[in-house]
C-alpha positions in Angstrom: -5.3 34.6 -6.2 -2.1 35.2 -3.9 -0.1 32.3 -4.9 2.7 30.6 -2.7 5.4 28.7 -4.9 7.6 26.6 -3.4 10.7 26.3 -4.5 10.6 29.4 -7.2 14.1 29.0 -7.2 14.7 25.4 -9.1 14.9 24.6 -12.4 11.4 23.9 -13.2 9.5 26.8 -11.6 11.7 29.5 -12.0 9.7 30.6 -15.3 6.2 30.1 -13.4 5.7 33.2 -11.5 6.2 35.1 -14.9 3.0 33.7 -16.3 0.8 33.6 -13.0 2.0 37.2 -12.7 0.9 37.6 -16.4 -2.0 36.0 -15.4 -3.0 38.7 -12.7 -2.0 36.4 -10.1 0.1 37.6 -6.5 3.1 35.0 -6.3 4.8 34.4 -3.3 8.1 32.9 -3.7 9.5 30.2 -1.5 12.8 29.9 -1.7 16.0 28.0 -0.3 17.4 31.6 0.1 15.6 34.5 -0.2 18.4 37.5 -1.5 16.9 38.7 -4.7 13.5 39.9 -4.3 10.9 41.2 -1.4 8.6 38.6 -2.2 10.8 36.0 -1.5 10.2 34.0 1.9 12.7 31.2 3.3 11.8 27.4 3.2 14.2 24.9 4.0 12.3 21.3 3.4 14.7 19.9 5.2 13.6 21.5 8.7 10.0 22.2 7.7 8.3 18.9 8.9 5.7 20.5 11.2 2.4 22.0 10.4 3.7 24.9 12.7 6.6 25.8 10.1 4.1 26.6 7.8 1.2 28.3 9.2 2.4 31.7 9.0 3.2 31.7 5.6 -0.1 30.7 5.0 -1.9 33.9 5.6 -3.7 35.4 2.7 -3.0 32.5 0.8 -5.1 31.4 -1.9 -3.8 28.4 -3.8 0.0 26.7 -3.3 2.3 25.3 -5.9 4.6 22.6 -4.4 7.7 21.9 -6.8 10.5 21.5 -4.2 12.3 18.4 -4.8 15.6 16.5 -5.5 17.1 13.7 -7.1 20.1 13.6 -4.9 20.2 13.0 -1.0 23.6 15.0 0.6 24.5 17.9 2.7 21.8 17.2 5.0 18.9 17.4 2.5 17.0 13.9 2.8 14.3 12.3 0.6 12.3 11.4 3.4 11.8 14.9 4.8 12.0 16.9 0.9 9.5 14.1 -0.2 7.7 13.2 2.4 7.7 15.2 5.9 7.9 18.6 5.2 5.2 18.2 2.0 2.6 16.5 4.6 3.6 19.2 7.2 2.6 21.6 4.5 -0.9 20.1 3.6 -2.0 19.4 6.7 -1.1 23.1 7.8 -2.6 24.2 4.1 -6.0 22.6 5.6 -5.8 24.2 9.0 -5.6 27.7 7.0 -8.1 26.9 4.6 -6.0 27.0 1.3 -8.2 24.6 -0.7 -6.0 24.9 -4.4 -3.0 23.0 -4.2 -0.5 22.1 -6.9 2.3 19.2 -5.9 5.0 18.7 -8.7 7.1 15.7 -8.2 10.8 15.5 -9.5 10.7 11.1 -9.0 
C-alpha cells in the first residue's frame, strides 16, 4: 500500500516507516519541516484546517496514519486546530479521495 504517515518526524511515529517499508509498503512522510528525505511532504496542522489543504496530498494514497499531536499549546500550536480541526479536514478529504484505511493515534 501507499501510506501517508502524518507526524513522521515525531516521537511516536519515527520508527513506523521502517516497519511499514519492511512489510513492503511505500511511505510518504508528512512532517512539519521537510528537509531530510525526498519522500517528505510539508504538513502544518496548525494551518491545514480545510479539506482543500489535504486533497493533493492524498492522491495515490491507500491508507493514512495520523500520529500528529501536542501535549502543550504554544507558539501558534493550539489543541483545537491540531487535535480537532485539522484531523476533521483530513478525514473529510480522505472520504472524498476514497482512501478507506485510517489509523488515528491520539496523544491525549
